[in-house]
C-alpha atoms as a printed R data frame, in Angstrom:
    type eleno elety resid chain resno      x       y       z
1   ATOM     1    CA   UNK     A     1  0.000   0.000   0.000
2   ATOM     2    CA   UNK     A     2  1.345   3.421  -0.965
3   ATOM     3    CA   UNK     A     3  2.223   5.895   1.737
4   ATOM     4    CA   UNK     A     4  1.930   8.957  -0.503
5   ATOM     5    CA   UNK     A     5 -0.460  10.903   1.701
6   ATOM     6    CA   UNK     A     6  1.287  10.179   4.989
7   ATOM     7    CA   UNK     A     7  4.771  10.884   3.628
8   ATOM     8    CA   UNK     A     8  3.642  14.124   1.992
9   ATOM     9    CA   UNK     A     9  1.960  15.417   5.138
10  ATOM    10    CA   UNK     A    10  4.912  14.437   7.339
11  ATOM    11    CA   UNK     A    11  7.258  16.176   4.915
12  ATOM    12    CA   UNK     A    12  5.251  19.409   5.032
13  ATOM    13    CA   UNK     A    13  4.928  19.487   8.813
14  ATOM    14    CA   UNK     A    14  8.543  18.547   9.583
15  ATOM    15    CA   UNK     A    15 10.274  20.782   7.017
16  ATOM    16    CA   UNK     A    16 10.200  24.115   8.842
17  ATOM    17    CA   UNK     A    17 10.389  22.459  12.263
18  ATOM    18    CA   UNK     A    18 13.678  20.828  11.307
19  ATOM    19    CA   UNK     A    19 15.071  24.122   9.994
20  ATOM    20    CA   UNK     A    20 14.037  26.007  13.143
21  ATOM    21    CA   UNK     A    21 15.577  23.426  15.469
22  ATOM    22    CA   UNK     A    22 18.848  23.375  13.534
23  ATOM    23    CA   UNK     A    23 18.917  26.943  12.267
24  ATOM    24    CA   UNK     A    24 22.611  27.426  13.119
25  ATOM    25    CA   UNK     A    25 23.555  24.346  11.099
26  ATOM    26    CA   UNK     A    26 21.303  25.508   8.274
27  ATOM    27    CA   UNK     A    27 23.156  28.857   8.194
28  ATOM    28    CA   UNK     A    28 26.483  26.985   8.193
29  ATOM    29    CA   UNK     A    29 25.370  24.911   5.217
30  ATOM    30    CA   UNK     A    30 24.263  28.085   3.402
31  ATOM    31    CA   UNK     A    31 27.613  29.811   3.986
32  ATOM    32    CA   UNK     A    32 29.624  26.755   2.907
33  ATOM    33    CA   UNK     A    33 27.354  26.394  -0.134
34  ATOM    34    CA   UNK     A    34 28.001  30.002  -1.222
35  ATOM    35    CA   UNK     A    35 31.764  29.749  -0.612
36  ATOM    36    CA   UNK     A    36 31.915  26.513  -2.581
37  ATOM    37    CA   UNK     A    37 30.048  28.036  -5.526
38  ATOM    38    CA   UNK     A    38 32.369  31.057  -5.467
39  ATOM    39    CA   UNK     A    39 35.412  28.750  -5.418
40  ATOM    40    CA   UNK     A    40 34.123  26.798  -8.416
41  ATOM    41    CA   UNK     A    41 33.309  29.929 -10.456
42  ATOM    42    CA   UNK     A    42 36.417  31.911  -9.533
43  ATOM    43    CA   UNK     A    43 38.721  30.257 -12.144
44  ATOM    44    CA   UNK     A    44 36.384  31.553 -14.864
45  ATOM    45    CA   UNK     A    45 37.523  35.094 -14.012
46  ATOM    46    CA   UNK     A    46 41.168  34.316 -14.693
47  ATOM    47    CA   UNK     A    47 41.059  35.142 -18.454
48  ATOM    48    CA   UNK     A    48 39.721  38.624 -17.679
49  ATOM    49    CA   UNK     A    49 42.172  39.174 -14.845
50  ATOM    50    CA   UNK     A    50 45.056  38.091 -17.074
51  ATOM    51    CA   UNK     A    51 43.736  40.341 -19.886
52  ATOM    52    CA   UNK     A    52 43.366  37.446 -22.297
53  ATOM    53    CA   UNK     A    53 46.796  35.881 -21.676
54  ATOM    54    CA   UNK     A    54 45.267  32.767 -20.090
55  ATOM    55    CA   UNK     A    55 43.208  30.612 -22.497
56  ATOM    56    CA   UNK     A    56 39.583  30.100 -21.529
57  ATOM    57    CA   UNK     A    57 39.793  26.317 -21.730
58  ATOM    58    CA   UNK     A    58 42.314  26.344 -18.884
59  ATOM    59    CA   UNK     A    59 39.899  28.319 -16.689
60  ATOM    60    CA   UNK     A    60 37.091  25.840 -17.471
61  ATOM    61    CA   UNK     A    61 39.397  22.919 -16.690
62  ATOM    62    CA   UNK     A    62 40.403  24.459 -13.348
63  ATOM    63    CA   UNK     A    63 36.742  25.085 -12.495
64  ATOM    64    CA   UNK     A    64 35.928  21.440 -13.288
65  ATOM    65    CA   UNK     A    65 38.770  20.201 -11.052
66  ATOM    66    CA   UNK     A    66 37.637  22.404  -8.159
67  ATOM    67    CA   UNK     A    67 34.071  21.180  -8.595
68  ATOM    68    CA   UNK     A    68 35.056  17.499  -8.590
69  ATOM    69    CA   UNK     A    69 37.473  17.656  -5.658
70  ATOM    70    CA   UNK     A    70 35.618  20.191  -3.494
71  ATOM    71    CA   UNK     A    71 31.983  20.802  -4.423
72  ATOM    72    CA   UNK     A    72 31.091  17.211  -5.272
73  ATOM    73    CA   UNK     A    73 32.035  15.653  -1.887
74  ATOM    74    CA   UNK     A    74 30.595  18.627   0.009
75  ATOM    75    CA   UNK     A    75 27.210  17.919  -1.580
76  ATOM    76    CA   UNK     A    76 27.063  14.704   0.470
77  ATOM    77    CA   UNK     A    77 28.297  16.518   3.578
78  ATOM    78    CA   UNK     A    78 25.517  19.115   3.369
79  ATOM    79    CA   UNK     A    79 22.830  16.524   2.550
80  ATOM    80    CA   UNK     A    80 23.972  14.384   5.475
81  ATOM    81    CA   UNK     A    81 23.627  17.291   7.874
82  ATOM    82    CA   UNK     A    82 20.185  18.155   6.442
83  ATOM    83    CA   UNK     A    83 19.053  14.558   6.851
84  ATOM    84    CA   UNK     A    84 19.961  14.780  10.534
85  ATOM    85    CA   UNK     A    85 17.570  17.717  10.894
86  ATOM    86    CA   UNK     A    86 14.768  15.162  10.798
87  ATOM    87    CA   UNK     A    87 16.337  11.843  11.814
88  ATOM    88    CA   UNK     A    88 18.900  10.934  14.436
89  ATOM    89    CA   UNK     A    89 22.441  10.025  13.578
90  ATOM    90    CA   UNK     A    90 22.929   6.476  12.295
91  ATOM    91    CA   UNK     A    91 24.836   4.154  14.600
92  ATOM    92    CA   UNK     A    92 27.524   3.722  11.935
93  ATOM    93    CA   UNK     A    93 27.726   7.408  10.952
94  ATOM    94    CA   UNK     A    94 30.843   7.815  13.089
95  ATOM    95    CA   UNK     A    95 33.045   6.380  10.315
96  ATOM    96    CA   UNK     A    96 36.045   8.592   9.793
97  ATOM    97    CA   UNK     A    97 37.441   9.880   6.501
98  ATOM    98    CA   UNK     A    98 34.281   9.612   4.379
99  ATOM    99    CA   UNK     A    99 35.834  11.837   1.678
100 ATOM   100    CA   UNK     A   100 36.801   8.929  -0.585
101 ATOM   101    CA   UNK     A   101 33.316   7.391  -0.406
102 ATOM   102    CA   UNK     A   102 31.692  10.769  -1.059
103 ATOM   103    CA   UNK     A   103 34.014  11.404  -4.014
104 ATOM   104    CA   UNK     A   104 33.515   7.961  -5.611
105 ATOM   105    CA   UNK     A   105 29.747   8.073  -5.161
106 ATOM   106    CA   UNK     A   106 29.598  11.641  -6.480
107 ATOM   107    CA   UNK     A   107 31.590  10.792  -9.604
108 ATOM   108    CA   UNK     A   108 29.389   7.778 -10.362
109 ATOM   109    CA   UNK     A   109 26.219   9.766  -9.677
110 ATOM   110    CA   UNK     A   110 27.317  12.549 -12.057
111 ATOM   111    CA   UNK     A   111 28.382  10.128 -14.794
112 ATOM   112    CA   UNK     A   112 25.011   8.380 -14.680
113 ATOM   113    CA   UNK     A   113 23.212  11.718 -14.925
114 ATOM   114    CA   UNK     A   114 25.464  13.088 -17.681
115 ATOM   115    CA   UNK     A   115 24.723  10.068 -19.889
116 ATOM   116    CA   UNK     A   116 21.103  11.210 -20.016
117 ATOM   117    CA   UNK     A   117 22.190  14.768 -20.776
118 ATOM   118    CA   UNK     A   118 24.682  14.202 -23.595
119 ATOM   119    CA   UNK     A   119 22.367  15.587 -26.346
120 ATOM   120    CA   UNK     A   120 21.541  18.689 -24.283
121 ATOM   121    CA   UNK     A   121 25.172  19.244 -23.296
122 ATOM   122    CA   UNK     A   122 26.230  18.928 -26.937
123 ATOM   123    CA   UNK     A   123 23.756  21.676 -27.892
124 ATOM   124    CA   UNK     A   124 24.957  23.906 -25.056
125 ATOM   125    CA   UNK     A   125 28.575  23.301 -26.064
126 ATOM   126    CA   UNK     A   126 27.780  24.475 -29.584
127 ATOM   127    CA   UNK     A   127 25.787  27.522 -28.452
128 ATOM   128    CA   UNK     A   128 28.027  28.680 -25.600
129 ATOM   129    CA   UNK     A   129 31.547  27.486 -26.455
130 ATOM   130    CA   UNK     A   130 31.910  27.001 -30.201
131 ATOM   131    CA   UNK     A   131 30.190  30.315 -30.885
132 ATOM   132    CA   UNK     A   132 33.315  32.066 -29.620
133 ATOM   133    CA   UNK     A   133 35.546  30.289 -32.141
134 ATOM   134    CA   UNK     A   134 33.261  30.371 -35.207
135 ATOM   135    CA   UNK     A   135 32.420  33.303 -37.402
136 ATOM   136    CA   UNK     A   136 28.797  34.431 -37.620
137 ATOM   137    CA   UNK     A   137 28.133  32.754 -40.959
138 ATOM   138    CA   UNK     A   138 29.500  29.388 -39.862
139 ATOM   139    CA   UNK     A   139 27.757  29.566 -36.489
140 ATOM   140    CA   UNK     A   140 24.358  30.284 -38.083
141 ATOM   141    CA   UNK     A   141 24.816  27.736 -40.908
142 ATOM   142    CA   UNK     A   142 22.768  24.937 -39.198
143 ATOM   143    CA   UNK     A   143 19.970  27.411 -38.395
144 ATOM   144    CA   UNK     A   144 20.018  28.739 -41.968
145 ATOM   145    CA   UNK     A   145 19.899  25.200 -43.377
146 ATOM   146    CA   UNK     A   146 16.896  24.283 -41.240
147 ATOM   147    CA   UNK     A   147 15.150  27.571 -42.081
148 ATOM   148    CA   UNK     A   148 15.560  26.986 -45.819
149 ATOM   149    CA   UNK     A   149 14.474  23.342 -45.508
150 ATOM   150    CA   UNK     A   150 11.314  24.289 -43.625
151 ATOM   151    CA   UNK     A   151 10.566  26.914 -46.267
152 ATOM   152    CA   UNK     A   152 10.888  24.295 -49.017
153 ATOM   153    CA   UNK     A   153 13.920  25.962 -50.569
154 ATOM   154    CA   UNK     A   154 17.406  24.864 -51.411
155 ATOM   155    CA   UNK     A   155 20.284  26.102 -49.288
156 ATOM   156    CA   UNK     A   156 21.773  27.753 -52.364
157 ATOM   157    CA   UNK     A   157 18.652  29.880 -52.886
158 ATOM   158    CA   UNK     A   158 18.597  33.513 -51.833
159 ATOM   159    CA   UNK     A   159 16.737  34.650 -48.744
160 ATOM   160    CA   UNK     A   160 16.701  33.630 -45.117
161 ATOM   161    CA   UNK     A   161 13.931  31.058 -45.275
162 ATOM   162    CA   UNK     A   162 11.598  30.590 -42.364
163 ATOM   163    CA   UNK     A   163 14.028  31.679 -39.644
164 ATOM   164    CA   UNK     A   164 11.345  32.026 -36.974
165 ATOM   165    CA   UNK     A   165 10.013  28.486 -37.461
166 ATOM   166    CA   UNK     A   166 13.572  27.115 -37.530
167 ATOM   167    CA   UNK     A   167 14.376  28.730 -34.184
168 ATOM   168    CA   UNK     A   168 11.104  27.449 -32.717
169 ATOM   169    CA   UNK     A   169 11.940  23.907 -33.825
170 ATOM   170    CA   UNK     A   170 15.481  24.163 -32.486
171 ATOM   171    CA   UNK     A   171 14.195  25.577 -29.211
172 ATOM   172    CA   UNK     A   172 11.691  22.724 -28.835
173 ATOM   173    CA   UNK     A   173 14.350  20.102 -29.573
174 ATOM   174    CA   UNK     A   174 16.759  21.628 -27.060
175 ATOM   175    CA   UNK     A   175 13.898  21.833 -24.558
176 ATOM   176    CA   UNK     A   176 13.155  18.122 -24.994
177 ATOM   177    CA   UNK     A   177 16.828  17.310 -24.562
178 ATOM   178    CA   UNK     A   178 16.786  19.427 -21.395
179 ATOM   179    CA   UNK     A   179 13.790  17.525 -20.031
180 ATOM   180    CA   UNK     A   180 15.569  14.239 -20.761
181 ATOM   181    CA   UNK     A   181 18.622  15.517 -18.887
182 ATOM   182    CA   UNK     A   182 16.469  16.669 -15.954
183 ATOM   183    CA   UNK     A   183 14.768  13.271 -15.748
184 ATOM   184    CA   UNK     A   184 18.079  11.402 -15.819
185 ATOM   185    CA   UNK     A   185 19.459  13.633 -13.091
186 ATOM   186    CA   UNK     A   186 16.307  13.310 -10.999
187 ATOM   187    CA   UNK     A   187 16.370   9.486 -11.100
188 ATOM   188    CA   UNK     A   188 19.400   9.308  -8.804
189 ATOM   189    CA   UNK     A   189 18.403  12.211  -6.563
190 ATOM   190    CA   UNK     A   190 17.973   9.950  -3.452
191 ATOM   191    CA   UNK     A   191 21.653   8.992  -3.749
192 ATOM   192    CA   UNK     A   192 22.737  12.392  -2.428
193 ATOM   193    CA   UNK     A   193 20.745  11.958   0.793
194 ATOM   194    CA   UNK     A   194 21.885   8.434   1.671
195 ATOM   195    CA   UNK     A   195 24.286   7.674   4.559
196 ATOM   196    CA   UNK     A   196 27.092   6.977   2.083
197 ATOM   197    CA   UNK     A   197 29.814   6.971   4.720
198 ATOM   198    CA   UNK     A   198 28.209   3.996   6.503
199 ATOM   199    CA   UNK     A   199 26.661   1.886   3.702
200 ATOM   200    CA   UNK     A   200 29.089   2.516   0.826
201 ATOM   201    CA   UNK     A   201 28.560   3.318  -2.854
202 ATOM   202    CA   UNK     A   202 26.978   0.060  -4.041
203 ATOM   203    CA   UNK     A   203 24.298  -0.089  -1.343
204 ATOM   204    CA   UNK     A   204 23.621   3.620  -1.810
205 ATOM   205    CA   UNK     A   205 22.509   3.100  -5.412
206 ATOM   206    CA   UNK     A   206 20.624  -0.056  -4.415
207 ATOM   207    CA   UNK     A   207 18.582   1.856  -1.848
208 ATOM   208    CA   UNK     A   208 18.059   4.712  -4.298
209 ATOM   209    CA   UNK     A   209 16.531   2.327  -6.850
210 ATOM   210    CA   UNK     A   210 14.320   0.758  -4.180
211 ATOM   211    CA   UNK     A   211 12.988   4.126  -3.010
212 ATOM   212    CA   UNK     A   212 12.405   5.314  -6.587
213 ATOM   213    CA   UNK     A   213 10.421   2.173  -7.474
214 ATOM   214    CA   UNK     A   214  8.319   2.077  -4.302
215 ATOM   215    CA   UNK     A   215  7.724   5.811  -3.841
216 ATOM   216    CA   UNK     A   216  7.879   7.287  -7.323
217 ATOM   217    CA   UNK     A   217  4.607   9.161  -6.800
218 ATOM   218    CA   UNK     A   218  5.886  11.032  -3.744
219 ATOM   219    CA   UNK     A   219  9.184  11.840  -5.453
220 ATOM   220    CA   UNK     A   220  7.419  13.201  -8.555
221 ATOM   221    CA   UNK     A   221  5.108  15.374  -6.447
222 ATOM   222    CA   UNK     A   222  8.127  16.723  -4.585
223 ATOM   223    CA   UNK     A   223  9.865  17.451  -7.902
224 ATOM   224    CA   UNK     A   224  6.874  19.495  -9.113
225 ATOM   225    CA   UNK     A   225  7.025  21.688  -5.995
226 ATOM   226    CA   UNK     A   226 10.785  22.117  -6.455
227 ATOM   227    CA   UNK     A   227 10.224  23.250 -10.052
228 ATOM   228    CA   UNK     A   228  7.751  25.865  -8.836
229 ATOM   229    CA   UNK     A   229 10.394  27.104  -6.385
230 ATOM   230    CA   UNK     A   230 12.641  27.815  -9.403
231 ATOM   231    CA   UNK     A   231 10.084  30.192 -10.955
232 ATOM   232    CA   UNK     A   232 11.315  33.305  -9.043
233 ATOM   233    CA   UNK     A   233 14.866  32.829 -10.334
234 ATOM   234    CA   UNK     A   234 13.688  32.310 -13.917
235 ATOM   235    CA   UNK     A   235 11.534  35.426 -13.681
236 ATOM   236    CA   UNK     A   236 14.505  37.368 -12.340
237 ATOM   237    CA   UNK     A   237 16.737  36.300 -15.240
238 ATOM   238    CA   UNK     A   238 14.047  37.319 -17.753
239 ATOM   239    CA   UNK     A   239 13.638  40.664 -15.979
240 ATOM   240    CA   UNK     A   240 17.377  41.318 -16.396
241 ATOM   241    CA   UNK     A   241 17.857  40.019 -19.933
242 ATOM   242    CA   UNK     A   242 14.585  41.337 -21.394
243 ATOM   243    CA   UNK     A   243 15.397  45.070 -21.122
244 ATOM   244    CA   UNK     A   244 18.998  44.379 -22.181
245 ATOM   245    CA   UNK     A   245 17.870  42.707 -25.410
246 ATOM   246    CA   UNK     A   246 15.154  45.306 -26.066
247 ATOM   247    CA   UNK     A   247 17.677  48.123 -25.629
248 ATOM   248    CA   UNK     A   248 20.195  46.689 -28.107
249 ATOM   249    CA   UNK     A   249 17.841  45.272 -30.748
250 ATOM   250    CA   UNK     A   250 15.445  47.253 -32.919
251 ATOM   251    CA   UNK     A   251 12.183  45.372 -32.417
252 ATOM   252    CA   UNK     A   252 10.499  47.269 -35.270
253 ATOM   253    CA   UNK     A   253 12.390  45.223 -37.844
254 ATOM   254    CA   UNK     A   254 11.092  41.993 -39.333
255 ATOM   255    CA   UNK     A   255 10.811  38.971 -37.097
256 ATOM   256    CA   UNK     A   256 13.577  36.966 -38.766
257 ATOM   257    CA   UNK     A   257 16.030  39.888 -38.625
258 ATOM   258    CA   UNK     A   258 15.227  40.515 -34.952
259 ATOM   259    CA   UNK     A   259 15.909  36.883 -34.094
260 ATOM   260    CA   UNK     A   260 19.173  36.968 -36.019
261 ATOM   261    CA   UNK     A   261 20.227  40.133 -34.156
262 ATOM   262    CA   UNK     A   262 19.321  38.539 -30.820
263 ATOM   263    CA   UNK     A   263 21.532  35.545 -31.609
264 ATOM   264    CA   UNK     A   264 24.424  37.852 -32.460
265 ATOM   265    CA   UNK     A   265 23.848  39.867 -29.283
266 ATOM   266    CA   UNK     A   266 23.970  36.752 -27.123
267 ATOM   267    CA   UNK     A   267 27.330  35.853 -28.664
268 ATOM   268    CA   UNK     A   268 28.854  38.954 -27.077
269 ATOM   269    CA   UNK     A   269 30.055  39.107 -23.443
270 ATOM   270    CA   UNK     A   270 27.522  40.602 -21.047
271 ATOM   271    CA   UNK     A   271 28.237  44.095 -19.706
272 ATOM   272    CA   UNK     A   272 29.221  44.536 -16.076
273 ATOM   273    CA   UNK     A   273 25.819  45.939 -15.098
274 ATOM   274    CA   UNK     A   274 23.968  42.859 -16.320
275 ATOM   275    CA   UNK     A   275 26.483  40.587 -14.594
276 ATOM   276    CA   UNK     A   276 25.917  42.401 -11.294
277 ATOM   277    CA   UNK     A   277 22.143  42.169 -11.713
278 ATOM   278    CA   UNK     A   278 22.347  38.443 -12.484
279 ATOM   279    CA   UNK     A   279 24.524  37.966  -9.396
280 ATOM   280    CA   UNK     A   280 21.818  39.696  -7.362
281 ATOM   281    CA   UNK     A   281 19.186  37.396  -8.836
282 ATOM   282    CA   UNK     A   282 21.355  34.422  -7.871
283 ATOM   283    CA   UNK     A   283 21.835  35.633  -4.295
284 ATOM   284    CA   UNK     A   284 18.236  36.699  -3.637
285 ATOM   285    CA   UNK     A   285 15.962  34.586  -5.834
286 ATOM   286    CA   UNK     A   286 17.955  31.395  -6.418
287 ATOM   287    CA   UNK     A   287 20.195  30.565  -3.435
288 ATOM   288    CA   UNK     A   288 17.545  30.711  -0.647
289 ATOM   289    CA   UNK     A   289 15.016  28.692  -2.634
290 ATOM   290    CA   UNK     A   290 17.710  26.200  -3.607
291 ATOM   291    CA   UNK     A   291 18.470  25.495   0.064
292 ATOM   292    CA   UNK     A   292 14.748  25.131   0.785
293 ATOM   293    CA   UNK     A   293 14.482  22.615  -2.067
294 ATOM   294    CA   UNK     A   294 17.335  20.581  -0.626
295 ATOM   295    CA   UNK     A   295 15.767  20.667   2.836
296 ATOM   296    CA   UNK     A   296 12.508  19.385   1.312
297 ATOM   297    CA   UNK     A   297 14.383  16.573  -0.404
298 ATOM   298    CA   UNK     A   298 16.178  15.650   2.822
299 ATOM   299    CA   UNK     A   299 12.930  15.529   4.806
300 ATOM   300    CA   UNK     A   300 11.111  13.406   2.216
301 ATOM   301    CA   UNK     A   301 13.895  10.990   1.314
302 ATOM   302    CA   UNK     A   302 14.893  10.577   4.957
303 ATOM   303    CA   UNK     A   303 11.291   9.684   5.799
304 ATOM   304    CA   UNK     A   304 11.118   7.185   2.918
305 ATOM   305    CA   UNK     A   305 14.400   5.575   3.998
306 ATOM   306    CA   UNK     A   306 13.082   5.297   7.553
307 ATOM   307    CA   UNK     A   307  9.866   3.623   6.392
308 ATOM   308    CA   UNK     A   308 11.659   1.229   4.020
309 ATOM   309    CA   UNK     A   309 14.215   0.159   6.617
310 ATOM   310    CA   UNK     A   310 11.461  -0.712   9.103
311 ATOM   311    CA   UNK     A   311  9.463  -2.476   6.381
312 ATOM   312    CA   UNK     A   312 12.481  -4.556   5.325
313 ATOM   313    CA   UNK     A   313 13.304  -5.437   8.951
314 ATOM   314    CA   UNK     A   314  9.768  -6.665   9.714
315 ATOM   315    CA   UNK     A   315  9.600  -8.492   6.378
316 ATOM   316    CA   UNK     A   316 12.815 -10.418   7.127
317 ATOM   317    CA   UNK     A   317 11.579 -11.363  10.598
318 ATOM   318    CA   UNK     A   318  8.238 -12.628   9.264
319 ATOM   319    CA   UNK     A   319  9.940 -14.580   6.500
320 ATOM   320    CA   UNK     A   320 12.203 -16.370   8.974
321 ATOM   321    CA   UNK     A   321  9.303 -17.199  11.298
322 ATOM   322    CA   UNK     A   322  7.079 -18.557   8.509
323 ATOM   323    CA   UNK     A   323  9.860 -20.489   6.830
324 ATOM   324    CA   UNK     A   324 10.854 -22.454   9.977
325 ATOM   325    CA   UNK     A   325  8.152 -22.096  12.650
326 ATOM   326    CA   UNK     A   326  9.345 -25.079  14.769
327 ATOM   327    CA   UNK     A   327 13.092 -24.675  14.536
328 ATOM   328    CA   UNK     A   328 13.387 -22.788  17.848
329 ATOM   329    CA   UNK     A   329 15.965 -20.357  16.530
330 ATOM   330    CA   UNK     A   330 18.280 -22.963  14.919
331 ATOM   331    CA   UNK     A   331 20.389 -21.520  12.108
332 ATOM   332    CA   UNK     A   332 19.303 -23.646   9.161
333 ATOM   333    CA   UNK     A   333 22.134 -22.599   6.863
334 ATOM   334    CA   UNK     A   334 24.813 -23.594   9.360
335 ATOM   335    CA   UNK     A   335 22.986 -26.845  10.143
336 ATOM   336    CA   UNK     A   336 22.675 -27.759   6.467
337 ATOM   337    CA   UNK     A   337 26.318 -27.051   5.724
338 ATOM   338    CA   UNK     A   338 27.358 -29.035   8.812
339 ATOM   339    CA   UNK     A   339 25.320 -32.074   7.707
340 ATOM   340    CA   UNK     A   340 26.776 -31.890   4.198
341 ATOM   341    CA   UNK     A   341 30.255 -31.721   5.679
342 ATOM   342    CA   UNK     A   342 29.567 -34.818   7.799
343 ATOM   343    CA   UNK     A   343 28.214 -36.631   4.752
344 ATOM   344    CA   UNK     A   344 31.441 -35.978   2.873
345 ATOM   345    CA   UNK     A   345 33.626 -37.136   5.746
346 ATOM   346    CA   UNK     A   346 31.772 -40.431   6.421
347 ATOM   347    CA   UNK     A   347 33.136 -42.427   3.417
348 ATOM   348    CA   UNK     A   348 36.658 -41.273   4.253
349 ATOM   349    CA   UNK     A   349 36.297 -42.510   7.857
350 ATOM   350    CA   UNK     A   350 34.883 -45.875   6.705
351 ATOM   351    CA   UNK     A   351 37.760 -46.330   4.304
352 ATOM   352    CA   UNK     A   352 40.259 -45.490   7.022
353 ATOM   353    CA   UNK     A   353 38.685 -48.007   9.430
354 ATOM   354    CA   UNK     A   354 38.678 -50.742   6.773
355 ATOM   355    CA   UNK     A   355 42.296 -50.062   6.111
356 ATOM   356    CA   UNK     A   356 43.152 -50.419   9.778
357 ATOM   357    CA   UNK     A   357 41.374 -53.780   9.934
358 ATOM   358    CA   UNK     A   358 43.286 -55.131   6.924
359 ATOM   359    CA   UNK     A   359 46.692 -54.173   8.247
360 ATOM   360    CA   UNK     A   360 46.858 -56.857  11.024
361 ATOM   361    CA   UNK     A   361 46.034 -59.570   8.480
362 ATOM   362    CA   UNK     A   362 48.858 -58.337   6.292
């Protein structure tokens, strides 16, 4: 029987209570979270600080290394502390040096999610990275080809084709790839809230699959609420980028020309003012709601783990009682192996005794 209603109500009632009781730890997690994000993004400023002497790919590589070695393990540290807002410390949570387990589990969790996001990441790589190394004509060649194809024209014909429809199609395809990536990342979400330091990587993914199969409805409902909590940040980004685009693009021109100008505008680095405004959106409209989302996940997944552990414990006890009701606690596996061992030794003993009897006659 599903526990959707009970888990949902318990999650709602315990969320804020857990934050209030552990508010100092919640603030600590928030500060560490912000410092970690700043540490990961700081290498991206090196090309500007070096005035173009340092290649951008080196800054991206440094950011990736910092993320893997620092941010990835700290994700499990913060989730572990959030889980303890609602449930007491596990008996085996005193294991020291969990960094290696956190790192291995984090790498595997990211690889599994990235496999689902390869099409989306390939599109983002083309739009955000290759655009800096390609000229405008080469960069817009795939869009121009699709626009001419949708207009029923050859690529060698004059004109721009149906540029608007081409961009709509491309946007829908990228959106579908993004949804596929989001689903693949969401599948292993319970992994981040497991007691990895005590159960290890393999059992962590085993329990994640079990929770996803048994409580998919609760997890999907929680994901919908988390998506709604992202709406303020999305609205903030649109509020910053909308006036910027409107100021630099003549909207009175034809639709296809406007879209082409927007694409060229997005290829340029953002001015300092827009960067500061986006940083404000991140600090005010994204970071607080992100921490609330993680606290929601910790409360729900911790509750589901608690219910499943008790269910598995009672199920194992009932199975043992029904399988051998009159055995009075005898370990059947040890008894069976002992009997088999005796059965193998009996012919050897008989042969040895027969040999001893024949020796006097000899």
